[in-house]
Backbone as ProteinMPNN parsed JSONL, in Angstrom:
{"seq_chain_A": "MHLLKKAFLFSLILFTTTFTFFSCQNSTQEIAEVTKKDSIFPTDHGKKVEILYTDSGAVRWRLTSPVMNHYTYNIKDRYIEMPEGLYLEFFNDSNKVKTTLKANYGIRYEVSKKTEVKYKVVVTNISGEVLNTEQLFWDETKRKIYTNGFVKITTKKEVLTGTGLEAEEDFSEYTIKDISGSISVKDDDKK", "coords_chain_A": {"N_chain_A": [[-27.492, 59.257, -156.793], [-27.741, 59.604, -154.072], [-29.808, 57.841, -153.49], [-28.545, 55.433, -153.988], [-26.71, 55.403, -151.91], [-28.417, 55.111, -149.697], [-29.475, 52.628, -150.298], [-27.248, 51.038, -149.983], [-26.55, 51.527, -147.31], [-28.829, 50.477, -146.085], [-28.596, 47.74, -146.821], [-26.244, 47.154, -145.539], [-27.004, 47.497, -142.812], [-29.035, 45.558, -142.637], [-27.53, 43.204, -143.197], [-25.7, 43.242, -140.943], [-27.502, 43.046, -138.787], [-28.732, 40.57, -139.279], [-26.448, 38.835, -139.225], [-25.602, 39.216, -136.544], [-27.829, 38.262, -135.215], [-27.914, 35.517, -135.952], [-25.332, 34.681, -135.148], [-25.439, 34.781, -132.351], [-27.086, 32.721, -131.611], [-26.12, 30.054, -130.851], [-24.663, 30.828, -128.607], [-26.597, 31.735, -126.755], [-27.811, 29.28, -126.261], [-25.717, 27.932, -124.992], [-25.436, 29.55, -122.677], [-27.858, 29.082, -121.396], [-27.523, 26.428, -120.814], [-25.405, 26.433, -118.977], [-26.45, 27.955, -116.883], [-28.518, 26.53, -115.785], [-30.753, 25.397, -113.326], [-29.832, 23.126, -111.838], [-27.181, 22.903, -112.402], [-23.709, 22.166, -111.773], [-20.669, 23.576, -111.297], [-17.26, 24.66, -111.092], [-16.693, 27.43, -108.927], [-14.396, 28.675, -108.377], [-11.054, 28.33, -109.525], [-7.835, 27.007, -109.38], [-4.265, 26.907, -109.835], [-1.305, 25.167, -108.71], [-1.797, 25.417, -105.812], [-1.772, 26.347, -102.382], [-2.884, 25.626, -99.117], [-2.915, 26.735, -95.898], [-3.649, 25.687, -92.662], [-4.349, 27.083, -89.665], [-4.296, 27.13, -86.037], [-4.753, 28.955, -83.135], [-2.553, 30.493, -83.801], [-0.613, 28.684, -84.592], [0.591, 26.59, -87.149], [-1.236, 23.902, -88.29], [-1.766, 22.092, -90.363], [-0.69, 21.734, -93.804], [-1.832, 21.972, -97.085], [-1.149, 21.137, -100.391], [-1.614, 21.356, -103.89], [-1.526, 20.618, -107.414], [-3.722, 21.406, -108.935], [-6.788, 22.933, -108.057], [-10.214, 22.897, -107.663], [-12.885, 24.781, -106.692], [-16.042, 24.315, -105.419], [-19.073, 25.932, -105.01], [-21.61, 26.622, -105.665], [-25.025, 25.74, -106.016], [-25.012, 23.441, -104.332], [-25.092, 21.489, -101.271], [-23.004, 20.992, -99.445], [-20.243, 22.726, -99.583], [-17.281, 22.192, -101.542], [-13.877, 21.345, -102.216], [-12.101, 20.169, -104.876], [-9.423, 18.146, -105.91], [-8.272, 17.226, -108.557], [-5.829, 16.442, -109.696], [-4.303, 15.38, -107.787], [-2.688, 15.594, -104.427], [-0.815, 16.86, -101.685], [-0.303, 16.572, -98.3], [0.633, 17.917, -95.31], [1.035, 17.385, -91.835], [1.517, 19.161, -88.825], [3.465, 19.249, -85.771], [3.404, 20.54, -82.357], [5.796, 21.903, -82.205], [6.089, 22.928, -84.688], [7.038, 21.19, -86.568], [7.134, 18.833, -89.221], [5.028, 16.123, -88.763], [3.571, 14.135, -89.935], [2.863, 12.937, -93.273], [0.813, 12.97, -96.163], [0.011, 11.644, -99.264], [-1.686, 11.593, -102.37], [-3.373, 10.664, -105.378], [-5.769, 11.836, -106.061], [-8.184, 13.964, -104.599], [-10.89, 15.154, -102.434], [-12.35, 17.669, -100.57], [-14.675, 18.402, -98.203], [-16.233, 21.26, -97.07], [-18.12, 22.094, -95.076], [-18.821, 19.74, -93.623], [-16.269, 18.993, -92.902], [-14.722, 16.869, -93.862], [-12.544, 14.731, -95.677], [-11.872, 12.954, -98.577], [-9.519, 10.86, -100.016], [-7.943, 9.263, -102.784], [-6.481, 6.687, -104.829], [-3.467, 5.421, -105.063], [-2.635, 6.101, -102.401], [-0.495, 7.348, -99.861], [0.649, 7.381, -96.657], [2.835, 8.696, -94.291], [4.355, 8.49, -91.152], [5.875, 10.196, -88.249], [7.592, 8.223, -87.194], [8.395, 6.8, -89.285], [6.783, 4.89, -90.283], [4.766, 3.504, -92.866], [1.77, 3.851, -94.563], [-0.042, 2.272, -97.088], [-2.663, 2.502, -99.408], [-5.826, 2.476, -101.34], [-7.879, 4.145, -100.921], [-8.85, 6.551, -98.642], [-10.22, 8.187, -95.807], [-10.588, 11.289, -94.119], [-11.467, 12.62, -91.115], [-11.819, 15.716, -89.93], [-12.871, 16.882, -87.698], [-13.083, 14.753, -85.771], [-10.526, 14.071, -85.856], [-9.436, 11.83, -87.156], [-8.296, 9.207, -89.346], [-9.478, 6.911, -91.789], [-10.43, 3.81, -93.381], [-12.19, 1.349, -95.353], [-11.111, -0.256, -97.105], [-8.406, -2.311, -98.571], [-5.331, -2.4, -96.831], [-1.802, -1.713, -96.389], [0.758, -1.774, -94.171], [3.913, -0.638, -93.568], [6.485, -1.121, -91.358], [9.467, -0.664, -89.392], [10.098, -3.172, -88.532], [8.157, -5.016, -89.54], [5.767, -5.988, -92.155], [2.464, -5.294, -92.425], [-0.64, -6.472, -93.493], [-4.108, -5.955, -94.45], [-7.614, -5.479, -94.153], [-9.528, -2.593, -93.86], [-9.145, 0.126, -91.634], [-8.533, 2.25, -88.818], [-7.326, 5.202, -87.537], [-5.332, 7.599, -85.655], [-5.195, 10.974, -86.855], [-2.611, 11.708, -87.247], [-1.399, 9.375, -87.666], [-0.143, 8.076, -85.68], [-1.137, 6.135, -83.959], [-2.903, 3.175, -84.633], [-5.391, 0.914, -85.858], [-5.919, -2.122, -87.473], [-8.618, -3.459, -88.948], [-9.2, -6.107, -89.984], [-6.78, -8.18, -90.009], [-4.806, -9.64, -92.405], [-2.268, -10.56, -92.937], [1.182, -10.766, -91.816], [4.466, -9.932, -92.064], [7.674, -10.458, -91.12], [10.369, -8.222, -91.032], [13.679, -8.52, -91.98], [16.354, -7.617, -89.999], [19.134, -6.146, -91.052], [21.278, -5.065, -89.659], [21.745, -6.615, -87.411], [23.326, -8.889, -87.969]], "CA_chain_A": [[-26.436, 58.853, -155.969], [-28.287, 59.502, -152.73], [-30.582, 56.607, -153.437], [-27.543, 54.308, -153.934], [-26.159, 55.448, -150.548], [-29.457, 54.596, -148.814], [-29.55, 51.177, -150.515], [-26.034, 50.395, -149.379], [-26.691, 51.654, -145.881], [-29.858, 49.56, -145.664], [-28.051, 46.476, -146.961], [-25.269, 46.953, -144.441], [-27.746, 47.257, -141.559], [-29.717, 44.252, -142.735], [-26.474, 42.194, -143.02], [-25.183, 43.276, -139.585], [-28.516, 42.578, -137.915], [-28.824, 39.094, -139.543], [-25.208, 38.261, -138.746], [-25.637, 39.342, -135.099], [-28.901, 37.362, -134.749], [-27.586, 34.119, -136.054], [-24.218, 34.311, -134.442], [-25.784, 34.641, -130.871], [-28.002, 31.613, -131.325], [-25.441, 29.029, -130.037], [-24.196, 31.342, -127.382], [-27.741, 31.697, -125.937], [-28.042, 27.91, -125.757], [-24.673, 27.691, -124.004], [-25.721, 30.276, -121.446], [-28.998, 28.369, -120.825], [-26.979, 25.181, -120.192], [-24.554, 26.779, -117.782], [-27.268, 28.637, -115.774], [-29.595, 25.676, -115.437], [-30.909, 25.385, -111.884], [-29.142, 22.039, -111.216], [-25.788, 22.895, -112.878], [-22.626, 22.291, -110.787], [-19.461, 23.925, -111.872], [-16.396, 25.309, -110.056], [-16.741, 28.858, -108.829], [-12.938, 29.095, -108.312], [-10.087, 27.351, -110.065], [-6.468, 27.544, -109.101], [-3.126, 26.003, -110.085], [-0.264, 25.301, -107.749], [-2.408, 26.088, -104.682], [-1.365, 25.932, -101.042], [-3.752, 26.067, -98.091], [-2.417, 26.607, -94.548], [-4.657, 25.761, -91.574], [-3.691, 27.476, -88.349], [-5.06, 27.129, -84.816], [-4.071, 29.696, -82.134], [-1.33, 31.01, -84.373], [0.252, 27.602, -84.95], [0.194, 25.862, -88.388], [-1.61, 22.545, -87.976], [-1.557, 21.397, -91.567], [-0.579, 22.441, -95.073], [-2.297, 21.206, -98.209], [-0.744, 21.693, -101.609], [-2.182, 20.644, -104.979], [-1.274, 21.248, -108.662], [-4.948, 21.973, -109.474], [-7.884, 22.86, -107.173], [-11.522, 23.464, -108.127], [-13.757, 25.092, -105.531], [-17.468, 24.298, -105.801], [-19.944, 26.493, -103.967], [-22.885, 26.968, -106.261], [-26.016, 24.676, -106.192], [-24.69, 22.22, -103.524], [-25.341, 21.613, -99.874], [-21.737, 21.032, -98.647], [-19.225, 23.242, -100.516], [-16.15, 21.316, -101.621], [-12.659, 21.6, -102.964], [-11.703, 18.967, -105.613], [-8.094, 18.183, -106.293], [-8.253, 16.162, -109.543], [-4.526, 16.04, -110.117], [-3.515, 14.893, -106.648], [-2.446, 16.51, -103.343], [0.244, 16.543, -100.705], [-0.73, 17.127, -97.079], [1.616, 17.763, -94.167], [0.54, 17.669, -90.498], [2.602, 19.701, -88.0], [3.338, 19.123, -84.311], [3.435, 21.846, -81.618], [7.101, 22.568, -82.485], [5.99, 23.391, -86.047], [7.824, 20.264, -87.373], [6.195, 17.938, -89.913], [4.979, 14.837, -88.074], [2.957, 13.117, -90.81], [2.582, 13.381, -94.597], [-0.151, 12.226, -96.867], [0.06, 11.909, -100.711], [-2.689, 10.866, -103.113], [-3.53, 11.171, -106.809], [-7.04, 12.517, -106.182], [-8.737, 14.283, -103.304], [-12.06, 16.063, -102.38], [-12.455, 18.099, -99.173], [-15.943, 19.003, -97.91], [-15.933, 22.342, -96.154], [-19.041, 22.166, -93.971], [-18.688, 18.566, -92.755], [-14.905, 18.882, -92.558], [-14.292, 15.515, -94.238], [-11.821, 14.71, -96.925], [-11.632, 11.676, -99.187], [-8.335, 10.829, -100.932], [-7.847, 7.942, -103.378], [-5.513, 6.325, -105.879], [-2.036, 5.423, -104.596], [-2.581, 6.937, -101.135], [0.588, 6.968, -99.074], [0.71, 8.136, -95.397], [4.038, 8.419, -93.56], [4.328, 9.16, -89.835], [7.222, 10.589, -87.828], [8.36, 7.087, -86.848], [8.808, 6.206, -90.555], [5.796, 3.836, -90.682], [4.168, 3.931, -94.138], [0.477, 3.146, -94.921], [-0.453, 2.279, -98.51], [-4.09, 2.118, -99.559], [-6.293, 3.088, -102.564], [-8.893, 5.072, -100.535], [-8.804, 6.93, -97.267], [-11.074, 9.337, -95.414], [-10.028, 12.074, -92.976], [-12.504, 13.45, -90.455], [-11.076, 16.768, -89.288], [-13.482, 17.045, -86.42], [-12.725, 13.694, -84.875], [-9.062, 13.933, -85.974], [-9.251, 10.421, -87.435], [-8.289, 8.76, -90.703], [-10.039, 5.495, -91.796], [-10.819, 3.185, -94.673], [-12.721, -0.001, -95.327], [-10.376, -1.003, -98.164], [-7.18, -3.007, -98.352], [-4.252, -1.58, -96.376], [-0.542, -2.334, -96.144], [1.581, -0.913, -93.339], [5.297, -1.066, -93.479], [7.164, -0.578, -90.19], [10.932, -1.037, -89.439], [10.212, -4.612, -88.202], [7.294, -5.892, -90.271], [4.798, -5.49, -93.095], [1.147, -5.751, -92.019], [-1.747, -6.208, -94.508], [-5.467, -6.247, -93.944], [-8.849, -4.817, -94.719], [-10.049, -1.728, -92.916], [-8.217, 0.736, -90.746], [-8.827, 3.406, -88.147], [-6.078, 5.711, -86.995], [-5.247, 8.999, -85.355], [-4.899, 11.721, -88.06], [-1.108, 11.801, -87.486], [-0.986, 8.034, -87.952], [0.725, 7.597, -84.543], [-1.791, 4.978, -83.406], [-3.817, 2.715, -85.685], [-5.955, -0.409, -85.712], [-6.335, -2.723, -88.695], [-9.893, -4.199, -88.591], [-9.17, -7.557, -90.34], [-5.385, -8.454, -90.476], [-4.684, -10.89, -93.205], [-0.896, -11.035, -93.031], [2.238, -10.127, -91.198], [5.747, -10.47, -92.535], [8.785, -9.818, -90.391], [11.471, -7.624, -91.814], [14.97, -8.935, -91.476], [17.219, -6.501, -89.616], [20.521, -6.359, -91.578], [22.247, -4.585, -88.699], [21.972, -7.556, -86.31], [23.913, -10.108, -88.506]], "C_chain_A": [[-26.934, 58.699, -154.555], [-29.097, 58.318, -152.514], [-29.663, 55.402, -153.315], [-26.937, 54.284, -152.593], [-27.16, 54.784, -149.582], [-29.611, 53.093, -148.989], [-28.402, 50.474, -149.879], [-26.121, 50.426, -147.926], [-27.773, 50.643, -145.343], [-29.362, 48.109, -145.757], [-27.038, 46.147, -145.854], [-25.964, 46.7, -143.08], [-28.406, 45.961, -141.482], [-28.687, 43.122, -142.516], [-25.986, 42.1, -141.597], [-26.221, 42.633, -138.642], [-28.677, 41.004, -138.079], [-27.643, 38.326, -139.007], [-25.246, 38.165, -137.213], [-26.68, 38.281, -134.586], [-28.549, 35.965, -134.8], [-26.298, 33.726, -135.308], [-24.468, 34.181, -132.935], [-26.618, 33.414, -130.553], [-27.303, 30.518, -130.472], [-24.982, 29.557, -128.664], [-25.375, 31.408, -126.343], [-28.0, 30.286, -125.375], [-26.981, 27.507, -124.766], [-24.983, 28.293, -122.64], [-26.793, 29.554, -120.723], [-28.443, 27.135, -120.167], [-26.243, 25.439, -118.875], [-25.412, 27.311, -116.594], [-28.483, 27.784, -115.418], [-29.6, 25.576, -113.907], [-30.029, 24.236, -111.258], [-27.684, 21.884, -111.734], [-24.751, 22.924, -111.702], [-21.349, 22.516, -111.513], [-18.591, 24.648, -110.862], [-16.605, 26.88, -110.126], [-15.366, 29.487, -108.762], [-12.102, 27.981, -108.887], [-8.708, 27.927, -109.841], [-5.434, 26.453, -109.541], [-2.018, 26.316, -109.088], [-0.733, 26.054, -106.466], [-1.87, 25.492, -103.376], [-2.376, 26.55, -100.084], [-3.06, 25.747, -96.734], [-3.546, 26.662, -93.52], [-3.916, 26.058, -90.305], [-4.714, 27.397, -87.218], [-4.219, 27.843, -83.766], [-2.678, 30.142, -82.599], [-0.333, 29.924, -84.785], [-0.299, 26.878, -86.19], [-0.035, 24.454, -87.968], [-1.435, 21.608, -89.174], [-1.386, 22.28, -92.804], [-0.917, 21.51, -96.176], [-1.799, 21.884, -99.478], [-1.343, 20.816, -102.759], [-1.864, 21.369, -106.34], [-2.527, 21.991, -109.223], [-6.051, 21.815, -108.384], [-9.062, 23.563, -107.832], [-12.394, 23.562, -106.888], [-15.179, 25.196, -106.012], [-18.344, 24.893, -104.621], [-21.317, 26.792, -104.417], [-23.79, 25.7, -106.43], [-25.672, 23.419, -105.417], [-24.895, 22.563, -102.045], [-24.019, 21.832, -99.079], [-20.649, 21.47, -99.66], [-17.989, 22.34, -100.447], [-15.024, 21.814, -102.467], [-12.257, 20.297, -103.608], [-10.24, 19.192, -106.071], [-7.918, 17.03, -107.288], [-6.878, 15.669, -110.0], [-3.573, 15.603, -108.91], [-3.303, 16.034, -105.619], [-1.36, 15.982, -102.482], [-0.172, 17.297, -99.41], [0.278, 16.924, -96.001], [0.922, 18.21, -92.851], [1.696, 18.099, -89.657], [2.368, 19.413, -86.552], [3.456, 20.493, -83.691], [4.688, 22.632, -81.796], [7.239, 23.042, -83.905], [6.861, 22.475, -86.983], [6.839, 19.284, -88.015], [6.207, 16.565, -89.149], [4.358, 13.721, -88.92], [2.778, 13.729, -92.158], [1.59, 12.445, -95.251], [-0.067, 12.622, -98.371], [-0.975, 10.985, -101.38], [-2.831, 11.468, -104.543], [-4.855, 11.814, -107.054], [-7.525, 12.864, -104.735], [-9.982, 15.207, -103.429], [-12.263, 16.333, -100.872], [-13.782, 18.81, -99.039], [-15.837, 19.976, -96.795], [-16.842, 22.333, -94.928], [-18.88, 20.953, -93.048], [-17.223, 18.284, -92.362], [-14.373, 17.458, -92.723], [-13.607, 15.564, -95.539], [-11.705, 13.227, -97.344], [-10.527, 11.757, -100.156], [-8.302, 9.392, -101.484], [-6.774, 7.914, -104.486], [-4.053, 6.594, -105.43], [-1.868, 6.379, -103.382], [-1.335, 6.376, -100.3], [0.68, 7.961, -97.828], [1.982, 7.728, -94.72], [4.111, 9.165, -92.279], [5.799, 9.491, -89.447], [8.171, 9.443, -87.474], [8.79, 6.315, -88.094], [7.874, 5.043, -90.976], [5.003, 4.324, -91.89], [2.832, 3.114, -94.343], [0.277, 3.437, -96.438], [-1.864, 1.757, -98.626], [-4.57, 2.792, -100.912], [-7.424, 4.113, -102.245], [-8.755, 5.318, -99.086], [-9.597, 8.16, -96.975], [-10.396, 9.953, -94.159], [-11.181, 12.906, -92.412], [-11.792, 14.463, -89.554], [-11.572, 16.981, -87.85], [-13.055, 16.033, -85.39], [-11.256, 13.432, -84.906], [-8.676, 12.461, -86.211], [-9.103, 10.223, -88.937], [-8.787, 7.273, -90.722], [-10.358, 5.08, -93.263], [-11.395, 1.789, -94.416], [-12.016, -0.899, -96.322], [-9.119, -1.703, -97.674], [-6.122, -2.042, -97.871], [-2.939, -2.435, -96.232], [0.283, -1.268, -95.355], [2.984, -1.469, -93.255], [6.0, -0.339, -92.338], [8.695, -1.003, -90.332], [11.069, -2.551, -89.169], [9.3, -5.528, -88.977], [6.439, -5.178, -91.334], [3.492, -6.144, -92.754], [0.206, -5.541, -93.213], [-3.083, -6.599, -93.884], [-6.474, -5.476, -94.7], [-9.407, -3.895, -93.618], [-9.052, -1.226, -91.954], [-8.863, 1.958, -90.158], [-7.641, 3.893, -87.46], [-6.234, 7.148, -86.535], [-4.795, 9.697, -86.636], [-3.399, 11.805, -88.343], [-0.549, 10.394, -87.65], [-0.022, 7.481, -86.875], [0.206, 6.277, -83.945], [-2.805, 4.535, -84.406], [-4.271, 1.303, -85.375], [-6.42, -0.964, -87.098], [-7.539, -3.666, -88.273], [-9.739, -5.683, -88.82], [-7.744, -7.775, -90.874], [-5.445, -9.726, -91.206], [-3.263, -11.394, -93.374], [0.043, -10.184, -92.249], [3.531, -10.745, -91.607], [6.828, -9.741, -91.812], [9.832, -9.38, -91.366], [12.769, -8.0, -91.222], [15.825, -7.701, -91.235], [18.662, -6.748, -90.018], [21.601, -5.984, -90.61], [22.579, -5.615, -87.673], [22.632, -8.846, -86.831], [25.088, -10.572, -87.689]], "O_chain_A": [[-26.573, 57.729, -153.888], [-29.094, 57.788, -151.403], [-29.983, 54.449, -152.603], [-26.643, 53.189, -152.113], [-26.762, 53.977, -148.741], [-29.84, 52.36, -148.028], [-28.573, 49.408, -149.288], [-25.792, 49.425, -147.29], [-27.605, 50.054, -144.275], [-29.666, 47.311, -144.871], [-26.99, 45.037, -145.324], [-25.568, 45.819, -142.316], [-28.388, 45.295, -140.448], [-28.938, 42.196, -141.745], [-25.859, 40.995, -141.069], [-25.878, 41.791, -137.812], [-28.742, 40.269, -137.093], [-27.813, 37.272, -138.395], [-24.941, 37.109, -136.66], [-26.41, 37.528, -133.651], [-28.81, 35.223, -133.853], [-26.165, 32.58, -134.879], [-23.698, 33.471, -132.287], [-26.841, 33.091, -129.386], [-27.863, 30.102, -129.457], [-24.925, 28.807, -127.689], [-25.142, 31.155, -125.161], [-28.35, 30.113, -124.208], [-27.279, 26.815, -123.793], [-24.823, 27.652, -121.601], [-26.686, 29.399, -119.507], [-28.85, 26.808, -119.053], [-26.436, 24.776, -117.856], [-25.065, 27.096, -115.432], [-29.409, 28.297, -114.79], [-28.546, 25.664, -113.277], [-29.522, 24.451, -110.157], [-27.051, 20.85, -111.517], [-24.95, 23.665, -110.739], [-20.968, 21.666, -112.317], [-19.1, 25.192, -109.882], [-16.674, 27.495, -111.189], [-15.189, 30.67, -109.051], [-12.434, 26.806, -108.736], [-8.436, 29.107, -110.063], [-5.739, 25.262, -109.594], [-1.793, 27.454, -108.676], [-0.206, 27.099, -106.087], [-1.56, 24.304, -103.291], [-2.707, 27.734, -100.155], [-2.676, 24.604, -96.486], [-4.325, 27.615, -93.524], [-2.974, 25.361, -89.929], [-5.905, 27.591, -87.46], [-3.093, 27.422, -83.502], [-1.735, 30.146, -81.807], [0.731, 30.265, -85.3], [-1.493, 26.59, -86.273], [0.838, 23.837, -87.358], [-1.007, 20.465, -89.014], [-1.866, 23.413, -92.85], [-0.396, 20.397, -96.248], [-1.998, 23.087, -99.642], [-1.544, 19.619, -102.554], [-1.928, 22.597, -106.399], [-2.417, 23.028, -109.876], [-6.238, 20.722, -107.85], [-8.945, 24.624, -108.446], [-12.61, 22.597, -106.155], [-15.513, 26.014, -106.869], [-18.332, 24.427, -103.481], [-22.147, 27.195, -103.602], [-23.316, 24.69, -106.951], [-26.061, 22.347, -105.878], [-24.876, 23.722, -101.632], [-23.923, 22.692, -98.203], [-20.201, 20.671, -100.483], [-17.692, 21.784, -99.389], [-15.227, 22.64, -103.357], [-12.076, 19.332, -102.866], [-9.879, 20.268, -106.547], [-7.457, 15.958, -106.898], [-6.768, 14.608, -110.615], [-2.351, 15.491, -109.01], [-3.645, 17.196, -105.841], [-1.018, 14.801, -102.534], [-0.366, 18.512, -99.436], [0.74, 15.799, -95.808], [0.31, 19.276, -92.79], [2.767, 17.496, -89.733], [1.221, 19.333, -86.112], [3.59, 21.494, -84.395], [4.713, 23.845, -81.589], [8.304, 23.495, -84.326], [7.344, 22.918, -88.025], [5.821, 18.944, -87.411], [7.26, 15.964, -88.937], [4.578, 12.536, -88.671], [2.556, 14.937, -92.241], [1.537, 11.259, -94.926], [-0.075, 13.809, -98.695], [-1.126, 9.813, -101.035], [-2.451, 12.606, -104.817], [-5.087, 12.311, -108.157], [-7.279, 12.11, -103.793], [-10.11, 15.946, -104.405], [-12.337, 15.424, -100.045], [-13.989, 19.793, -99.751], [-15.413, 19.626, -95.694], [-16.353, 22.552, -93.82], [-18.81, 21.11, -91.829], [-16.982, 17.394, -91.546], [-13.681, 16.922, -91.857], [-13.994, 16.32, -96.431], [-11.46, 12.363, -96.502], [-10.54, 12.61, -101.044], [-8.59, 8.434, -100.767], [-6.273, 8.93, -104.97], [-3.527, 7.707, -105.415], [-1.063, 7.31, -103.391], [-1.176, 5.173, -100.09], [0.772, 9.179, -97.984], [2.228, 6.531, -94.568], [3.944, 10.385, -92.281], [6.764, 9.157, -90.134], [9.388, 9.626, -87.447], [9.468, 5.293, -87.986], [8.171, 4.315, -91.923], [4.604, 5.488, -91.914], [2.815, 1.884, -94.295], [0.393, 4.55, -96.952], [-2.228, 0.734, -98.046], [-3.827, 3.558, -101.526], [-7.876, 4.843, -103.127], [-8.555, 4.369, -98.329], [-9.653, 9.082, -97.789], [-9.773, 9.292, -93.328], [-11.776, 13.745, -93.088], [-11.227, 14.089, -88.527], [-10.791, 17.223, -86.929], [-12.705, 16.391, -84.265], [-10.749, 12.661, -84.09], [-7.759, 11.922, -85.591], [-9.696, 10.961, -89.725], [-8.537, 6.509, -89.789], [-10.516, 5.891, -94.176], [-11.115, 1.153, -93.4], [-12.26, -2.104, -96.395], [-8.815, -1.68, -96.481], [-6.001, -0.953, -98.432], [-2.968, -3.644, -95.999], [0.469, -0.123, -95.766], [3.195, -2.632, -92.91], [6.104, 0.888, -92.337], [9.081, -1.63, -91.318], [12.077, -3.144, -89.553], [9.599, -6.717, -89.09], [6.395, -3.95, -91.402], [3.374, -7.369, -92.774], [0.277, -4.502, -93.869], [-3.18, -7.415, -92.968], [-6.207, -4.897, -95.753], [-9.729, -4.382, -92.535], [-8.201, -1.976, -91.475], [-9.631, 2.649, -90.827], [-6.95, 3.099, -86.822], [-7.153, 7.846, -86.964], [-4.082, 9.092, -87.437], [-2.967, 11.951, -89.486], [0.666, 10.231, -87.762], [0.776, 6.575, -87.119], [0.977, 5.43, -83.493], [-3.508, 5.361, -84.988], [-3.567, 0.574, -84.677], [-7.217, -0.329, -87.788], [-7.428, -4.508, -87.382], [-10.104, -6.47, -87.947], [-7.508, -7.579, -92.066], [-6.009, -10.73, -90.769], [-3.042, -12.495, -93.879], [-0.23, -9.006, -92.021], [3.696, -11.962, -91.514], [6.899, -8.514, -91.879], [10.141, -10.041, -92.357], [12.96, -7.809, -90.021], [16.005, -6.859, -92.116], [19.351, -7.517, -89.347], [22.718, -6.496, -90.691], [23.649, -5.515, -87.073], [22.498, -9.863, -86.152], [25.698, -11.591, -88.01]]}, "name": "protein", "num_of_chains": 1, "seq": "MHLLKKAFLFSLILFTTTFTFFSCQNSTQEIAEVTKKDSIFPTDHGKKVEILYTDSGAVRWRLTSPVMNHYTYNIKDRYIEMPEGLYLEFFNDSNKVKTTLKANYGIRYEVSKKTEVKYKVVVTNISGEVLNTEQLFWDETKRKIYTNGFVKITTKKEVLTGTGLEAEEDFSEYTIKDISGSISVKDDDKK"}
């Protein structure tokens, strides 16, 4: 009986060791893939994220996004990716929203302080002027927004179209580089 117990115990140890050895084989390969020297993956991931930027105690802008991925490993300029879109509000000195920006995708580089937004980009300023484009860049240091792509600006009096734009970050002043059209908007109140 003692010999039967030893045989059973030996079989159990052999089975466990073999099972463990073969079950870890794929996991080891996956670990090697993830830890490769040139791998880039998010170090932080968040849902329904809000970022407030303040200066001297005043809120300057608020960024919200349904999904944010923060990349800090194996890259020169850390960045936050917003693959499901974003909504950005700029505030004036009275803490009132002066400009909004909405896009279906965004990426913000932390060191260079530059943001790229694209896909159905809409910027609206305090005067009600609306910018539509497919790609826009924001340079936080220079406090400018710009694009080389097609733009459409709708004001109370006209619709402007063109290629390329440079503007203040609050979209209060702007220059279209190559205007291709201007359509006057009929004022229904002056009939």
